[in-house]
N, C-alpha and C positions, 0 to 999 in steps of 0.2 A: 448581561450572559448571554440574551438570545440573540443580540447584535454580531457575535461574533460565529459566523457561519462557518469559521475554520477547525473549533475546537472539536467538533466530531472527528475529521480527519486526523486533528494531532493527536486526541485520546487515544484514537485506533492505533495511530502507528507507535505511538508510545508503549502501549500495549502489546503491540504486534513484536516489537525489538524486544522488548523483555521478555515476554513469553520464549521467542525463538533462542534470545541468548540463554536462558534456564534450560531449556529442552535442551538444546546441543551441546550446554557443559553439561548436564546429566547426561547425555548420550555418552558424550567424550570420558566423562568419570567412568561410567561402567565399562567402557570399553577397555580404559586403563588398568580399571580393576579385573578385568577379566584377563586382560595379557598378563597383569603380575602374577595371578593362577597359573595359568598355563605356563608361565615362564619358572614357576616353583615347581611345576608338575615336572617339566622337562629336564630343569635341575635335577631332581630327583631320581630320574629316568639316566642322565649321563653318569651321575655318581656311580649308582648300582651297577651300570654298564662299566663303568670304567674298575671298580674295585673288585667286580669279578673277575675282569680281565689281568687287574694286578696281581690277583693270585697264582695266576700263571706267569706273567713275566715277571719271574725272580730271577737274578743271576745264575742260580744253579742251575735255573730252566734254561735261559736263555744266556747263554755265554756271550754273546754280544754285548751285552750291557756291561760287559767287565772293561769295556773300553770307555765307560765314562767313569772318572775319578771323583769321590765323593766331594774333595775341594773347588774341584775347575771344572769340573763335569766333562763333557766329548771333547776332545783334542779338535780343534777345525782343522791343524794339519795333518790328521790321521791319513795315511794311504790307506783307504776303502778298498782296493781293487783283490785284496788275499782274502776279503771278507764277501765277495759279492754274492755265494750261496749261500752264507748265513742270513745275510741282508734279504735276499729273494725269499728264504723261507719264512722267514718272520715278517717280511711286508704280507704274504700268503695268509698267515695268521692273523693278521691285523685287519687285513680284506675282509675274512669270514667273519670276524667280530662286527665288521663296518657293514656289512651287507646283514646280518643276522638281527640287526638291530636300525637298519634303516637309518644310518647316521650318515655324514658328509663324508667324514676322515677318520682315522685313526692314527695318531703320530706318536711316537714316543722322544723327546726334547732332552738336551742335557742343562744343566745350571746356566751354562754360558749361550741357551736360546741356537745351540746347535742342535739339528736334524740328526737324528741316530739313523730312524726307518721311520716310513710313512707307509699308509696304502695308499695314500695317493701318487703315483708313478713319476709326475711331473716333479715333485719335492725331493730332489734328492738326497742321499745323507751327505752331510758337512754343512748343509743350505743352512743359512741363517735366518731366523724369521725375525722380526721386531715389532707384530702385533701382541698385545697384551703382555707386555715385557713386566708391568709391577704386578699384574697376577701372578706370572709364572715366579715372579723370585717369593713373592708371597707362599706360594705353595711349598717352593724350595726349604723356606725358613720356617716355616709353621709344621711341616709335615701334615697336614691337615689338605680334605679335599676342599678345591676353592672354584668356583664359577665365576665366568666373566660375565658381564651384563650385556643384555642385546644391544647390538649396534650395527650401522651398515659403514662400509668400507668401500668407494669405487664400484657402486652400484651392485655390492655383493651384500647379503644378511649373516652375520655369525652370530652364535651362542655356543659358549665352549666351556668345558670343566678341566679342569687339572687334578690328575689324582698322582700323589707321589710313590714313586717306586723305591724301596728301601733294600738294603744289604741285611746280611746278618747281624750285623753290629748296631743295624736300624738306621743308619744312614740316609738320605735322601739321595740316591746316586741318580735318578732320572724323574721326569714326569711323563705321564700318559695324556694328551689330549685327546680329549672324547669332544665332536664338533657334532651339533643337531644338523640332523637331515632336512632335505628341501619341504618335506611333509610339515615339520614343524612351523617353517615360515611361509608355507601356504596356505596354513590354517590361520595365521597370524595375519594375514593378507584378507583371507576371507571374511575376517572377523571386520576388518577395516571396512572391506568393501560394503559388508551388512549395515555397518554404521553408517557409512554414507549415504547407502538409499535408505536407509529407515528416517536419517537425517532429511534427506530430500522429501519422503514422503510426509513425514510429521511437518515439515515446513510448509508444502502445499496445502495442506489439511488445515494448519492454523492461518493460513492467507484465508482460505474461504471461509474460517469463522470470524477473521477479523472482519473479511468483508461484510460477513451478515451482521457482526458488532456495530461496524459503522452504521449498517442500513437501520439496524435497530437505534441506535443513537439519534440520527437525523429524524427518525421517526417520531421518536419521544422528544425531541425539541421541536418538532412540527405541531405536534399535538398538544404542550407546553403553549408554544406561542397562540395556536389556536384558540385554547382556555384564555387566555390573558387576553385575547381582542374579544374573546366572547362575554367575558366578564366587564371589559371596557365598554364593546358595544349596548350591552342591556343596561352599563349606566348611562351611557348616552343615549339611549332610547328613552328612557325615561327624563332624562333631561330636555331632549329633542321635544317631546309631548309638552310639556312645561313652556317651552320657547314657541312652539306654535301656536300654542293658548294666549300666551301673552304677549305676543309683538304681531301676530297675523291680525286679531281684531282690530288692534289700534292701526295697524296698516292699510286694513280695509275702510276704516272711517276716515282716512285720512287721503286716501285714494280717493273715496266717494264724493270729498266735500272738494277736492284740487278739481275734480272733474265739473263738478255741478255749479262752482265758482268761474272755471273757465267758458263753461255755455252762457253764462249770466254777464260776462265782460267782451260781447263781442263788440270789435273795433277797438280793442284795448291790446295792441298785439305782446308789448312789451309783458304785460302782466301774465298774459295768456303762455308766453315760454316761459315766465318762472314756473307758472303751476305747472306747465309739462314737464319741466324738470323735477319738480316735488314729481309728480309720477313717476317719472323714469325711475327715480332713485327708490320710490316705495316697490318698483317693480324689481329692482335689483336686491332691494334688502330681503323681498319674499323668495326672489329666487336662491338666495343663500341661505334663507331658513330650510326651503326644501332641498338643496345636496346637502345640508346638515341633515335631514331627516333620513333622507337616501344613504347615507353614511352609516348611521346607525343602525337602519334597516333595509340593508341592500336587497332589492329584488321585491318581486311579490310571495312569502311564503306557500301562500296557498295555490300559485299558478300551478298547472299542470306541463310539464316539458313536452314541447312538440318538437318532432324534427323539422330542422330547417336548411336550407341550402346554404353554407357560410361565405361560399363565394358572391350570391348574388346580394347577401346581405350586405359585405365589404364592399361592394361593387356601388350599392346606395348611397351608404356613408362617405365614400371618398365623392360621389357626385356631390351629396350634399355640403359636404366642407369645401369642395372647389366653387360651388355656385355662392356661398355664404364668406368667401375669400374677401376681405378689401385689399388684398395684396393678388391684383388681376395675373399677373404676368410670373407666379409661382407655378413651376412646372410639377404636375402629378402622374406617376407612372404606376401603373397597377399590371403587375406582371402573376397573371394566370390565364388558364385557357381551358375551354370547356366547363362542364360542371363542376361542383366542387365537394369539399367533404359535407357530408350532411351530421347534424351535429343535433342531440337529443336533449335539450335544454330550453329556459325561456328567452326567446330571439330577442325580446326587447330588452333584456340586458346583456346579452352581448352587443346588441347594437350601441347601447350606452359606452360599454368599455372601448370598443372601435373608434366611437365619437371623441373620448377623452384622448385617446392617443394620439388620434391625427389632428384634434385641434391644438394640442401643444406642440405637435411637429408644426403647425402651420405658423403659430405664434412665435417660433423658434429663429423658422428662418427669414433674411433679410429677402427685399426685393428683388426678384429675381433669380430666386432659390430653386431647391430641388428635393420633392417628396419621392422617395419609392417606399412603393409597397408590394411586397410578396407575399404570395399565399403557397404553402405543399406541404406536403406529409411527414412527419419524424416518428415512424414507428405507428403507433398505435394514436399519435397526438395529430392534430392540424395544426401548421405552423403560421400565424402569420407576423411580418417584418416588417415594421415601418420605419424607414431610414431617412434622416433629414440630414442636411446640409449645413446648417445651423451653426451658433454660435459655442454650441456644447457646455458642458459643466465640469469643474475638477470633480477629483474622488471623493471628497467628502461630501460635497453637495448630492454627486450620485448616489450615495450608500444612504441617504436621506428622504429621496424623494418618494417614496412609499410610506413617510411616516405623517400621519393624520395634522393637517392643519401647516404642512413644511412648503413653501412656495417661492420659486424666485421671482415672480411677478409681481409688478406693484401692484396689482387691483386683483391676484388671484387669491381662492381662498385655502388652497392645500389641500383639496379633498378630492380631486379628481381621479388621481393613480391609487390614492388610498381606496376609495370606491370600487375601483376596476380590478386591485387585488383583491378584495374580500371577496367580489362575483367570480372571478377567476378561479380561486382556490374552494370558493363554495362549491363549483362543478369539478374538482380535481384535477383543476389545470396550475398553468404555471405562467409569471408574468416576470419578467427581469428587465433591467435597462443598463446599457453600457454605452458610455458619450468620453470623449476626449475634447477638453478645452480647446475650440477653435476648430475643431474637425467637425463637429454634428456629433448627434446622437442616435440610438438605435434601440428600439422598443420589440421586444419579442415576447410573444403570447402563443401558450401550449392551451389548446382545449382536445378533451378526448373525443374520439371520432364514433359515433354510432356504426358499427361496422355493417351490421344488417341492411341499413339502409344507405350504404357506402355506393355512389354512383360511379360509373366508369371516367374516366380522367383521360384526356386525349393526350 
């Protein structure tokens, strides 16, 4: 599981999406619930206003209603000119009802949806209305108060209640249409705006929580990996002690005997060369044991960290690798000017990290190759980048270069970068590798800077 570095990001993203979905759906549900309650309250208000007005708007009190026939409603071909005075008087009454209750308009309709009179002066008597046809028909048929649902039409909002107007025989001869006022729709829009604002603020807060959760997951996985590495290193330390005892003693004996025999075989160059080869292999095996011990117990736990100039150490390591290179025409470029960042850690351990990285780069480039080394600052870290134009490696190999004992070199031990990672992470830094097959490799090392000892850079 520890190898899947994208698991914290994927888990956090999934949790964020799920939480945002639940949060926004819950907010939208509350908005719909609130809007439904507001709509019911508005329906009750419109119905109460309509019923009160209907008590006054009877055929006996309002002779104009006699123009509405029980079966056919208002005759659309009626000549309205003789009734102008009555229309204006009734319009005034309807306008008073509208203004007193904060409504949009109050209109009397016939069965065939012809306007008898309206508080809206633009809606003339005899005009046809085509909205809410089904609701109007239900009001006439059932003889009960019916409200239309909230809806939008041509960028306008509507919420209407229809109250039947009946004659002495109980026949519905007209319907009083009461339309909700602008304040009702403004309140709905405010509720919608509040929902959007709360959703936005909540989403931002959840995003911050997701970032914190992501960092916690990453820290937890790093801690788990560190604990696993610590357990492995403890086992390797025990094994390394046994290896040092069981292998180094016979190696020392073999080397001593080889050197003694070489001294006795003066003039026998062929035999002396064979003994020299034996001594060389003994030294190589002894070096392998030393590197294994270093991997198991990197650095000196008892050594006190001391401040040192990273630029000077890096310059020394580059010079050392350049002088020890068998590929004399490999170009080394060190990009940094002035005094470098001051680090508070064991200089010998950091020198080993830089040496391991540069030696890998030197072995990767061909004759005539180029190695670029840069040192700069990245926030509170000093950043060292070693870039070569060697053969590079594919993604599968690049993901395993820091695994113990994994190597791409015929005579490699696979411990150099593992040791380097242990040292860097022990000091709170990071090291990673980017490579492209056929184009080269870049290794980046981040090390925390001792701010109080930081020198001024030019």
